[in-house]
C-alpha positions as CSV (number, residue, x, y, z in Angstrom):
1,M,-45.2,47.1,-31.2
2,S,-46.4,44.5,-33.6
3,E,-49.9,44.9,-32.3
4,E,-49.9,48.5,-33.4
5,N,-48.9,47.6,-36.9
6,N,-51.8,45.1,-37.1
7,N,-54.3,47.8,-36.1
8,E,-53.1,50.1,-38.8
9,E,-53.4,47.6,-41.6
10,L,-57.1,46.6,-41.2
11,R,-58.2,48.1,-44.5
12,P,-57.5,46.3,-47.8
13,S,-54.5,47.5,-49.7
14,K,-56.5,49.3,-52.4
15,M,-58.5,51.2,-49.9
16,R,-55.6,52.5,-47.8
17,G,-55.2,55.7,-49.8
18,V,-58.9,56.5,-49.8
19,A,-59.9,59.3,-47.4
20,F,-63.3,58.5,-45.9
21,P,-65.6,61.3,-44.8
22,K,-66.5,61.7,-41.1
23,A,-69.6,59.8,-40.0
24,K,-71.4,63.0,-39.0
25,Y,-71.4,64.2,-42.7
26,G,-73.0,60.9,-43.7
27,A,-75.7,61.4,-41.1
28,I,-76.4,64.9,-42.2
29,L,-76.5,63.8,-45.9
30,A,-79.0,61.0,-45.0
31,I,-81.3,63.5,-43.2
32,I,-81.2,65.9,-46.1
33,V,-82.0,63.0,-48.6
34,I,-84.9,61.9,-46.4
35,I,-86.3,65.4,-46.3
36,V,-86.0,65.9,-50.0
37,V,-87.6,62.6,-50.9
38,N,-90.5,63.3,-48.5
39,L,-91.0,66.8,-50.1
40,I,-91.2,65.2,-53.5
41,F,-93.7,62.5,-52.6
42,Y,-95.9,64.5,-50.2
43,K,-95.6,68.1,-51.6
44,E,-99.3,68.3,-52.4
45,T,-100.2,67.3,-48.8
46,I,-97.6,69.6,-47.3
47,F,-98.7,72.6,-49.4
48,S,-102.4,72.0,-48.7
49,F,-101.7,73.0,-45.1
50,F,-100.6,76.5,-46.2
51,K,-103.8,77.2,-48.2
């Protein structure tokens, strides 16, 4: 029983009330950010293929 209590209290006391998003949402957000940054930096190259 005491082992279960130790597993629940791994986070610091100030972070216990914070709800963290699921990891899949972070992965999706990272992919979207990578695509947007690449579009900003390489938009001339990308749009030159459509001409």
